[in-house]
C-alpha positions as CSV (number, residue, x, y, z in Angstrom):
1,X,-16.7,5.6,31.7
2,X,-14.8,5.1,28.4
3,X,-11.1,5.5,28.1
4,X,-10.2,8.4,25.8
5,X,-7.0,6.7,24.8
6,X,-8.6,3.3,24.0
7,X,-7.7,3.4,20.3
8,X,-4.1,4.6,20.9
9,X,-1.1,2.2,21.3
10,X,2.6,2.9,21.9
11,X,4.9,2.7,18.8
12,X,6.6,-0.4,20.2
13,X,3.3,-2.2,20.6
14,X,2.1,-1.1,17.2
15,X,5.4,-2.4,15.7
16,X,4.9,-5.8,17.3
17,X,1.3,-5.9,16.1
18,X,2.3,-5.3,12.5
19,X,5.5,-7.5,12.8
20,X,7.9,-4.6,12.1
21,X,11.0,-3.3,13.9
22,X,10.2,-0.2,16.0
23,X,12.8,1.7,13.9
24,X,10.7,1.0,10.8
25,X,7.7,2.5,12.5
26,X,9.8,5.6,13.5
27,X,10.9,5.9,9.9
28,X,7.2,5.7,8.8
29,X,6.4,8.6,11.2
30,X,9.2,10.7,9.9
31,X,8.2,10.4,6.2
32,X,6.6,13.4,4.5
33,X,3.2,11.8,4.4
34,X,4.1,9.3,7.0
35,X,2.2,7.4,9.6
36,X,0.2,9.8,11.8
37,X,0.9,9.7,15.5
38,X,0.1,11.5,18.7
39,X,2.8,12.8,21.0
40,X,1.9,12.8,24.7
41,X,4.9,13.9,26.8
42,X,7.8,11.7,25.7
43,X,5.6,8.9,24.3
44,X,4.5,8.5,20.7
45,X,1.1,6.9,20.3
46,X,-0.5,5.5,17.1
47,X,-4.3,5.8,16.6
48,X,-5.2,2.4,15.3
49,X,-8.2,3.4,13.0
50,X,-6.0,6.1,11.5
51,X,-3.1,3.8,11.1
52,X,-5.3,1.2,9.4
53,X,-6.5,3.8,6.9
54,X,-3.0,5.0,6.3
55,X,-1.8,1.4,5.5
56,X,-4.8,0.7,3.3
57,X,-4.3,3.9,1.3
58,X,-0.9,2.4,0.3
59,X,-2.4,-0.7,-1.2
60,X,-1.0,-1.6,-4.6
61,X,-3.3,-2.9,-7.2
62,X,-1.5,-4.3,-10.3
63,X,-2.9,-3.5,-13.7
64,X,-3.3,-6.8,-15.4
65,X,-3.8,-5.3,-18.9
66,X,-0.5,-3.4,-18.8
67,X,1.3,-6.5,-17.4
68,X,-0.1,-8.7,-20.2
69,X,1.0,-6.2,-22.8
70,X,4.5,-6.1,-21.4
71,X,4.8,-9.9,-21.5
72,X,3.4,-10.0,-25.1
73,X,5.8,-7.3,-26.2
74,X,8.8,-9.2,-24.8
75,X,8.1,-12.3,-26.9
76,X,6.6,-10.9,-30.1
77,X,7.9,-8.7,-32.9
78,X,6.1,-5.4,-33.6
79,X,4.1,-6.8,-36.5
80,X,2.9,-9.8,-34.5
81,X,2.2,-7.6,-31.5
82,X,-0.1,-5.4,-33.6
83,X,-2.1,-8.4,-34.9
84,X,-2.4,-9.8,-31.4
85,X,-3.7,-6.5,-30.0
86,X,-6.2,-6.3,-32.9
87,X,-7.5,-9.8,-32.1
88,X,-7.7,-9.0,-28.4
89,X,-9.7,-5.9,-29.1
90,X,-12.1,-7.9,-31.3
91,X,-12.4,-10.5,-28.6
92,X,-13.1,-7.8,-25.9
93,X,-16.0,-6.4,-28.0
94,X,-17.9,-9.7,-27.9
């Protein structure tokens, strides 16, 4: 017989698993779109597959193009920046 609560862990255990303070996890659950949890009696339980999805949905992916332009803009004048961007566009077309 399978355990219906097999994928659920208490907040303290979840906090230990993700190397965070339990207060941090409580804050996550209190946020507007926070970490989903199940409340059974006085215990809060985290569903691991749902928590994994919640964490992965917050993954940051830097945009290398915008970062490059920012660095170029800091070291170049406007005229030089325009010619650099034009060369970059020609290079990207190849």
